[in-house]
C-alpha positions in Angstrom: -40.9 20.7 -14.7 -42.8 17.6 -15.8 -41.6 18.1 -19.4 -38.0 18.1 -18.1 -38.6 14.9 -16.2 -40.1 13.2 -19.3 -37.2 14.4 -21.4 -34.7 13.0 -18.9 -36.4 9.6 -18.8 -36.6 9.4 -22.5 -32.9 10.2 -22.8 -32.2 7.7 -20.0 -34.1 5.0 -21.9 -31.5 5.3 -24.7 -28.7 2.8 -23.9 -25.9 4.9 -25.3 -27.0 8.0 -23.4 -27.3 6.0 -20.2 -23.9 4.5 -20.6 -22.4 8.0 -21.3 -24.0 9.5 -18.2 -22.9 6.5 -16.0 -19.3 6.7 -17.3 -19.2 10.5 -16.7 -20.5 9.9 -13.1 -18.1 7.1 -12.4 -15.0 8.9 -13.8 -16.0 12.1 -11.9 -16.4 10.3 -8.6 -13.1 8.4 -9.2 -11.3 11.7 -9.8 -12.9 13.2 -6.6 -12.0 10.2 -4.4 -8.5 10.0 -5.8 -8.1 13.7 -5.2 -9.0 13.3 -1.6 -6.1 10.9 -1.1 -3.8 12.8 -3.4 -4.4 16.1 -1.5 -3.0 14.4 1.7 0.1 13.2 -0.1 0.7 16.6 -1.7 0.2 18.3 1.7 3.0 15.9 2.9 5.2 17.1 0.0 5.4 13.7 -1.7 6.4 13.3 -5.4 3.0 11.6 -6.2 0.5 14.2 -5.2 -3.0 15.4 -6.2 -2.8 15.0 -9.9 -1.0 11.6 -9.9 -3.6 10.1 -7.6 -6.5 11.5 -9.5 -5.1 10.1 -12.8 -4.5 6.7 -11.3 -8.1 6.5 -9.9 -9.6 7.8 -13.2 -7.5 5.4 -15.2 -8.4 2.4 -13.1 -12.1 3.4 -13.2 -11.9 3.7 -17.0 -10.3 0.3 -17.3 -13.2 -1.2 -15.3 -15.8 0.6 -17.3 -14.2 -0.7 -20.4 -14.3 -4.2 -19.0 -18.0 -3.9 -18.2 -18.6 -2.6 -21.7 -16.6 -5.4 -23.4 -18.4 -8.0 -21.3 -21.8 -6.6 -22.3 -21.0 -6.4 -25.9 -19.0 -9.6 -26.3 -20.4 -12.5 -24.4 -18.0 -14.8 -22.6 -15.4 -12.2 -21.8 -14.0 -12.0 -18.3 -15.0 -8.7 -16.7 -12.0 -8.8 -14.2 -9.3 -9.5 -16.7 -8.4 -5.9 -17.4 -8.8 -5.0 -13.7 -6.3 -7.7 -12.7 -3.7 -6.0 -15.0 -4.2 -2.7 -13.2 -3.6 -4.4 -9.8 -0.3 -5.9 -10.9 0.7 -3.1 -13.3 0.3 -0.2 -10.8 3.3 -1.7 -8.9 5.7 -0.2 -11.5 4.4 3.3 -10.8 4.6 2.7 -7.1 8.1 1.5 -7.3 9.1 4.8 -8.9 8.1 6.7 -5.8 10.4 4.6 -3.5 13.7 6.3 -2.8 16.6 5.6 -0.4 18.0 8.7 1.3 20.8 8.3 3.7 19.6 6.0 6.5 16.0 5.9 5.5 13.7 4.7 2.7 11.1 7.2 1.5 8.0 6.7 -0.6 6.6 3.3 0.7 3.5 4.9 2.0 2.9 6.9 -1.3 3.5 3.7 -3.3 0.9 1.9 -1.1 -1.6 4.8 -1.5 -1.2 4.7 -5.3 -2.0 1.0 -5.3 -5.0 1.6 -2.9 -6.3 4.4 -5.1 -6.2 2.2 -8.1 -8.4 -0.3 -6.2 -10.8 2.5 -5.4 -10.9 3.4 -9.1 -11.7 -0.2 -10.0 -14.5 -0.3 -7.4 -16.0 2.9 -8.8 -15.7 1.6 -12.3 -17.7 -1.5 -11.5 -20.3 0.5 -9.6 -19.3 -0.9 -6.2 -20.1 2.5 -4.5 -20.1 1.4 -0.8 -16.6 -0.2 -1.2 -15.2 2.8 -3.0 -16.5 5.3 -0.5 -15.7 3.3 2.6 -12.3 2.4 1.1 -11.5 6.1 0.5 -12.5 7.0 4.1 -10.3 4.2 5.5 -7.3 5.1 3.4 -7.6 8.8 4.3 -7.9 7.9 8.0 -4.9 5.7 7.8 -2.8 8.4 6.1 -3.8 11.0 8.6 -4.9 9.7 12.0 -2.7 6.7 12.1 0.3 8.7 11.0 -0.2 11.1 13.9 -0.3 8.1 16.3 2.8 6.7 14.7 4.9 9.8 15.3 3.3 10.4 18.8 2.1 13.9 17.9 5.6 14.8 16.9 6.4 17.5 14.3 8.9 17.3 11.5 12.0 19.5 12.1 14.8 20.1 9.6 18.3 20.5 10.9 21.3 21.9 8.9 24.5 20.7 10.6 27.9 22.0 9.5 30.5 19.3 9.8 34.2 18.7 9.2 33.8 15.1 8.0 30.3 14.4 6.8 30.7 10.6 6.4 32.3 10.1 9.8 30.0 12.4 11.8 26.7 11.3 10.1 26.5 8.0 12.0 27.1 9.7 15.4 24.4 12.4 14.5 21.9 9.6 13.8 22.7 8.0 17.1 22.1 11.3 18.9 18.7 11.8 17.3 17.6 8.3 18.2 18.9 8.6 21.8 17.0 11.8 22.2 13.7 10.2 21.3 13.5 11.6 17.7 12.2 9.5 14.8 14.6 10.0 11.8 13.1 10.6 8.5 16.2 11.2 6.4 19.8 12.2 6.6 21.7 13.5 3.5 25.0 15.3 2.8 24.7 18.6 1.1 27.3 21.0 -0.5 27.5 24.7 -1.2 26.7 24.3 -4.9 23.2 23.3 -3.9 22.5 26.9 -3.1 21.5 26.6 0.5 21.7 29.8 2.6 23.1 27.9 5.5 26.6 27.7 3.9 26.8 31.5 3.3 25.6 32.3 6.8 27.9 29.8 8.6 30.9 29.9 6.2 31.3 26.1 6.0 32.0 23.8 3.1 29.8 20.8 3.8 26.8 19.9 6.0 24.2 17.4 6.9 20.5 17.9 6.3 18.6 16.0 8.9 14.8 15.7 8.9 13.3 14.1 12.0 10.1 13.9 14.0 10.8 15.6 17.4 8.3 15.2 20.2 8.7 18.4 22.1 10.9 21.2 23.3 12.5 19.0 25.9 13.7 16.5 23.2 14.7 19.4 21.0 16.9 20.9 23.8 18.6 17.5 24.3 19.4 17.3 20.6 20.8 20.9 20.5 23.0 20.2 23.6 24.2 16.9 22.2 25.0 18.3 18.8 27.0 21.2 20.2 29.1 18.7 22.2 29.8 16.4 19.3 33.3 16.4 17.9 33.2 17.3 14.2 30.1 19.5 14.4 31.0 23.1 13.5 27.5 24.7 13.8 23.9 24.0 13.0 20.6 25.7 12.2 17.1 24.5 12.9 14.4 25.1 10.3 10.7 24.9 11.5 
């Protein structure tokens, strides 16, 4: 055992070995922390999921490790110069996750989480362990606990609504969901060529796909009753 300790400290005394081990540790931790946030996004079925967040965190940590290396090797270099480029450049990746669907905009939270994960990676890369760990915990808490508060313990329900005139009826459908206390997530028009079983079962030519947070069975019953009484609605299915 003593011989192993001596061997370790001899290796650690070598600058190149120490730098390699530190880099391995930092990139590994960055991948782990990025994966924690990415797993939540993937669980929510977002485009930028586990792998994307891991890559962003590892890339940001690598940039900061490179900055530290350059600063140590070439005196007078600014250690934060490359990190600053990550902070501004990650916006391009985040913008690619923002989409407009019907009456709603999706992807803002995922874009923000990508930016935040990049900051976590930078903190890991510079060796600011408390900031990286606490930051990850706060981000994860925000994406989970705060989201639950925001939707008042609602659950996402998907409605397929067969309509005679999708463009005319969609606004009235949105009003019904809001009036019944639901929080709209998206409304989109779908057609038979998209291969949805709803068209075959109901024998209709066009439909609305509505995703909304519905608080409980009472609100759900109100939505059902209101949809059945709305002119232009032919039939609908609810997918849990």
